[in-house]
Structure formats: structure tokens, C-alpha cells
LUMMAR-343246 format. One record per residue: x, y, z of N, C-alpha, C in turn; residue in one letter. Coordinates in pm, whole numbers, plus 50000, padded with zeros to 5 digits. Layout:
N
REC      nu      nv      nw     cau     cav     caw      cu      cv      cw   r
REC       X       Y       Z       X       Y       Z       X       Y       Z   A
...
# end
This chain:
165
REC      nu      nv      nw     cau     cav     caw      cu      cv      cw   r
REC   47259   59682   75764   47252   59808   75838   47342   59795   75961   X
REC   47408   59900   75994   47496   59903   76112   47443   60006   76208   X
REC   47429   59967   76334   47380   60055   76437   47499   60093   76530   X
REC   47517   60219   76562   47625   60256   76653   47591   60207   76793   X
REC   47694   60166   76864   47672   60120   77000   47798   60128   77081   X
REC   47782   60141   77206   47892   60130   77305   47842   60037   77409   X
REC   47925   59940   77444   47879   59847   77549   47994   59811   77636   X
REC   47963   59761   77752   48058   59717   77847   48042   59565   77859   X
REC   48145   59495   77823   48142   59349   77830   48215   59302   77954   X
REC   48144   59230   78038   48201   59175   78160   48185   59024   78155   X
REC   48292   58952   78182   48286   58808   78180   48346   58749   78305   X
REC   48305   58628   78333   48359   58559   78450   48366   58411   78417   X
REC   48470   58344   78464   48473   58201   78452   48556   58141   78566   X
REC   48526   58018   78598   48597   57946   78704   48740   57920   78662   X
REC   48827   57900   78757   48968   57870   78723   48991   57732   78666   X
REC   48891   57641   78686   48904   57502   78638   48765   57442   78625   X
REC   48754   57321   78571   48619   57261   78555   48544   57245   78688   X
REC   48614   57204   78794   48544   57183   78920   48520   57314   78998   X
REC   48596   57414   78964   48580   57546   79026   48662   57568   79149   X
REC   48746   57474   79192   48817   57489   79317   48967   57506   79306   X
REC   49020   57523   79186   49164   57545   79169   49201   57673   79245   X
REC   49297   57663   79332   49342   57778   79410   49257   57809   79532   X
REC   49152   57730   79557   49066   57751   79674   49145   57720   79800   X
REC   49133   57803   79903   49212   57782   80024   49170   57659   80106   X
REC   49044   57614   80094   48996   57504   80179   48957   57380   80101   X
REC   48909   57393   79983   48860   57280   79906   48960   57243   79797   X
REC   49002   57117   79793   49101   57076   79693   49038   57068   79555   X
REC   49117   57104   79455   49075   57091   79315   49086   56942   79277   X
REC   48987   56894   79204   48984   56754   79163   49031   56730   79020   X
REC   49071   56840   78955   49109   56831   78813   49256   56810   78794   X
REC   49294   56746   78686   49436   56725   78652   49486   56853   78584   X
REC   49619   56867   78577   49679   56982   78510   49632   56988   78364   X
REC   49622   56876   78298   49580   56873   78161   49434   56923   78148   X
REC   49346   56883   78241   49209   56930   78237   49204   57081   78260   X
REC   49282   57131   78353   49284   57274   78383   49333   57354   78262   X
REC   49442   57305   78202   49497   57373   78085   49395   57374   77967   X
REC   49331   57261   77945   49232   57251   77840   49114   57346   77865   X
REC   49069   57348   77992   48960   57437   78032   48995   57585   78009   X
REC   49113   57623   78059   49152   57763   78048   49182   57803   77904   X
REC   49220   57706   77820   49248   57736   77678   49120   57764   77598   X
REC   49004   57739   77658   48881   57766   77586   48866   57916   77556   X
REC   48926   57999   77638   48931   58144   77611   49069   58170   77555   X
REC   49077   58194   77427   49206   58216   77362   49275   58341   77411   X
REC   49404   58347   77392   49485   58463   77427   49435   58588   77361   X
REC   49411   58586   77228   49360   58707   77160   49226   58753   77215   X
REC   49141   58659   77254   49011   58696   77311   49030   58762   77446   X
REC   49112   58701   77530   49138   58758   77665   49204   58896   77655   X
REC   49289   58910   77553   49362   59033   77534   49271   59154   77508   X
REC   49150   59127   77469   49055   59234   77437   48980   59283   77559   X
REC   49001   59221   77674   48941   59267   77797   49042   59359   77867   X
REC   48994   59476   77912   49083   59572   77973   49129   59534   78110   X
REC   49045   59472   78187   49075   59441   78328   49052   59290   78350   X
REC   49151   59232   78409   49143   59090   78445   49166   59080   78595   X
REC   49072   59023   78667   49087   59012   78811   49057   58869   78855   X
REC   49140   58823   78944   49113   58695   79012   49046   58733   79146   X
REC   48930   58677   79166   48856   58713   79291   48863   58592   79383   X
REC   48941   58600   79488   48951   58486   79581   48822   58468   79662   X
REC   48804   58349   79711   48688   58321   79796   48714   58386   79933   X
REC   48625   58478   79972   48645   58540   80103   48601   58454   80216   X
REC   48670   58467   80326   48626   58398   80451   48515   58480   80516   X
REC   48437   58414   80601   48327   58480   80667   48375   58603   80744   X
REC   48484   58589   80815   48537   58700   80895   48567   58823   80806   X
REC   48616   58799   80686   48648   58909   80596   48520   58980   80548   X
REC   48415   58903   80530   48287   58962   80489   48217   59033   80602   X
REC   48223   58969   80719   48152   59023   80835   48221   59146   80893   X
REC   48349   59153   80890   48425   59259   80955   48483   59357   80856   X
REC   48419   59375   80741   48470   59465   80639   48471   59607   80694   X
REC   48579   59680   80667   48580   59822   80706   48479   59896   80619   X
REC   48432   60009   80666   48334   60083   80590   48401   60130   80459   X
REC   48338   60096   80347   48391   60129   80217   48340   60265   80172   X
REC   48396   60315   80064   48349   60437   80004   48201   60417   79964   X
REC   48120   60517   79991   47976   60501   79960   47955   60506   79809   X
REC   47846   60451   79765   47808   60454   79625   47792   60597   79574   X
REC   47743   60683   79656   47725   60826   79619   47860   60888   79593   X
REC   47962   60855   79680   48093   60911   79664   48160   60860   79535   X
REC   48142   60730   79509   48194   60671   79386   48127   60736   79265   X
REC   47997   60754   79272   47924   60819   79162   47978   60955   79132   X
REC   48006   61033   79236   48063   61169   79218   48200   61163   79152   X
REC   48286   61070   79193   48418   61055   79134   48406   61018   78987   X
REC   48315   60928   78954   48295   60888   78814   48242   61004   78731   X
REC   48148   61078   78787   48094   61194   78713   48206   61298   78688   X
REC   48291   61322   78787   48400   61418   78769   48499   61365   78666   X
REC   48528   61236   78667   48620   61177   78571   48560   61190   78429   X
REC   48430   61164   78414   48367   61173   78283   48367   61317   78235   X
REC   48349   61414   78328   48353   61554   78292   48494   61593   78242   X
REC   48597   61537   78306   48735   61563   78262   48755   61510   78119   X
REC   48699   61392   78095   48714   61331   77961   48636   61412   77856   X
REC   48517   61461   77889   48442   61542   77793   48518   61669   77759   X
REC   48579   61730   77862   48658   61851   77840   48782   61819   77756   X
REC   48845   61709   77783   48969   61669   77712   48945   61644   77566   X
REC   48838   61567   77537   48813   61525   77401   48712   61613   77326   X
REC   48642   61699   77398   48543   61785   77332   48419   61708   77289   X
REC   48396   61592   77348   48279   61509   77314   48254   61409   77427   X
REC   48162   61320   77405   48133   61216   77503   48229   61097   77490   X
REC   48335   61111   77421   48434   61008   77404   48493   60970   77539   X
REC   48519   60844   77560   48578   60798   77685   48723   60754   77658   X
REC   48796   60732   77767   48936   60690   77753   48946   60559   77677   X
REC   48852   60471   77693   48852   60345   77623   48852   60362   77472   X
REC   48800   60471   77424   48789   60498   77282   48904   60575   77223   X
REC   49008   60598   77303   49123   60671   77254   49190   60599   77140   X
REC   49231   60680   77039   49311   60627   76928   49460   60632   76967   X
REC   49543   60583   76880   49689   60589   76907   49732   60735   76917   X
REC   49674   60821   76834   49707   60962   76842   49663   61022   76974   X
REC   49546   60984   77020   49498   61033   77150   49588   60984   77263   X
REC   49636   60859   77254   49725   60809   77357   49850   60895   77365   X
REC   49903   60932   77248   50025   61017   77246   49997   61155   77303   X
REC   49877   61208   77277   49844   61346   77322   49791   61354   77464   X
REC   49715   61252   77506   49644   61264   77635   49687   61162   77741   X
REC   49768   61069   77704   49808   60965   77800   49960   60943   77792   X
REC   50030   61051   77778   50177   61045   77766   50234   60996   77902   X
REC   50328   60902   77892   50390   60847   78012   50530   60910   78030   X
REC   50561   60941   78159   50692   60994   78187   50796   60882   78175   X
REC   50922   60920   78185   51033   60823   78165   51023   60706   78262   X
REC   50990   60733   78387   50981   60624   78485   50868   60532   78453   X
REC   50752   60586   78412   50638   60502   78371   50673   60417   78255   X
REC   50745   60472   78157   50784   60395   78039   50873   60278   78077   X
REC   50962   60299   78172   51050   60192   78222   50965   60083   78290   X
REC   50871   60125   78370   50783   60027   78440   50702   59948   78336   X
REC   50646   60018   78237   50563   59950   78136   50650   59853   78052   X
REC   50768   59895   78018   50859   59807   77940   50890   59681   78019   X
REC   50918   59695   78147   50947   59576   78232   50826   59486   78242   X
REC   50707   59544   78257   50584   59464   78267   50558   59388   78136   X
REC   50583   59454   78024   50562   59390   77895   50659   59272   77876   X
REC   50784   59297   77908   50884   59190   77893   50859   59077   77992   X
REC   50824   59107   78113   50802   59003   78214   50678   58921   78187   X
REC   50571   58985   78145   50441   58919   78125   50410   58884   77980   X
REC   50497   58921   77889   50476   58897   77748   50346   58959   77697   X
REC   50320   59083   77743   50203   59153   77701   50213   59192   77552   X
REC   50103   59194   77485   50097   59237   77344   50093   59389   77335   X
REC   50102   59441   77214   50089   59582   77190   49948   59628   77232   X
REC   49848   59542   77201   49709   59575   77241   49699   59589   77394   X
REC   49762   59495   77464   49758   59502   77609   49826   59628   77661   X
REC   49937   59664   77597   50010   59783   77640   49919   59909   77623   X
REC   49847   59917   77511   49758   60031   77493   49641   60028   77592   X
REC   49592   59912   77619   49479   59902   77713   49524   59936   77854   X
REC   49642   59894   77892   49699   59930   78024   49710   60081   78034   X
REC   49757   60146   77929   49773   60290   77931   49637   60361   77942   X
REC   49536   60310   77871   49403   60366   77879   49344   60351   78020   X
REC   49364   60237   78081   49316   60214   78218   49392   60306   78315   X
REC   49521   60324   78297   49599   60413   78381   49545   60557   78367   X
REC   49511   60600   78244   49454   60733   78221   49324   60747   78299   X
REC   49242   60642   78298   49113   60646   78370   49134   60651   78521   X
REC   49232   60574   78571   49261   60578   78716   49304   60718   78759   X
REC   49388   60781   78674   49431   60918   78705   49312   61013   78701   X
REC   49220   60993   78604   49101   61080   78598   49014   61062   78721   X
REC   49001   60937   78767   48919   60912   78886   48983   60976   79009   X
REC   49113   60987   79008   49186   61053   79118   49184   61204   79103   X
REC   49146   61252   78985   49138   61396   78958   49272   61462   78925   X
REC   49363   61384   78868   49492   61441   78830   49514   61429   78679   X
REC   49591   61522   78623   49612   61526   78479   49724   61432   78435   X
REC   49829   61421   78512   49945   61336   78475   49922   61195   78523   X
REC   49957   61101   78437   49956   60959   78479   50083   60935   78556   X
REC   50067   60890   78680   50181   60862   78767   50213   60716   78778   X
REC   50326   60686   78838   50367   60545   78855   50258   60463   78921   X
REC   50193   60521   79027   50089   60447   79098   49972   60412   79009   X
REC   49934   60502   78915   49824   60473   78823   49861   60363   78727   X
REC   49985   60368   78675   50029   60268   78581   50045   60134   78650   X
REC   50101   60130   78768   50117   60003   78840   49980   59941   78872   X
REC   49882   60025   78908   49749   59967   78936   49690   59911   78806   X
REC   49704   59979   78697   49653   59931   78569   49719   59801   78528   X
REC   49850   59790   78548   49925   59666   78518   49871   59553   78606   X
REC   49848   59584   78729   49795   59482   78826   49661   59424   78777   X
REC   49582   59511   78713   49450   59466   78664   49457   59375   78540   X
REC   49577   59357   78487   49590   59264   78371   49603   59118   78418   X
REC   49614   59098   78549   49620   58962   78600   49749   58892   78574   X
# end
């Protein structure tokens, strides 16, 4: 029996076995071979299936203590609700941008000439797969929806590319 489901998969892992690779204050104790072996535990095809990849640096106390006031959770909630309403109107259902087919990408996430040039350069520079290219475009569509605009702009695409790590 198959049950329909939609889920959000979020994963996290340290950059190396000791956890300090790239740390500003604590030296990493691992060799390059250990780091490569550790990072290879998550295969490229597996990583490719995650839409957003972020490296989260260790914040200093001053950065945590003196944070500027951020957007409130209520304001974020409103932006997300508006973006989801845009998607419901666009697709005529509760379908989300993540569920877009190739046909949907062509119809609802069309990139202008400048965006296509940017995406091509990112693919060539970072050796992104076709899957990554489609996921970047879907994330860019979502960023534009959160901003409340219909056209995907350079800034949306660049932000989505940045999230690929």
C-alpha cells in the first residue's frame, strides 16, 4: 500500500569528524584524508536532492548579543501565507513550487536572458547537475513569490544559487 505524503527533509552534519574544520578559533585535528572520507559519506547524488545547502559559521558572542532586530515571526508568517496563496492561484491547487514539473518550470518559472546567462555560468563554474539547475530555479521562483513578484529576477536567481553552497 502506498500513502501520499509531502515532507520537508532537513539535515545537518559537521564539516569534519572533530567538528572544527573552518572554525575561526579552534583548530581542526583531522587530516585531509579523514575530512574527505567523512564528507564522502554523503554522496553527490544524495546531496543533489537537497534544495538548499548552507554552511552556518560559528557566531561570536558579540554577533549574538548585538543582533539587529530581525523580521518578526508574524511578518514572516504573513509573507509565507501570501506566497502560498500566489502558488495556489498559479497552479489551481495546493501544489507548491517544489512540486513543479518540467512543464511547470517552462510555464511558471521562465528565466529572462540575463538570468539564463547567470545560471549557465553557475552550472559551468560549480559543475551543477540538471537536477540542481531545476532545484535552483524552483528556489528562485519561491524567493520571488516571497517577495511578491511574478517575474524571477537576477537577485532571486543569485540568492537561490548561493543556497547551493
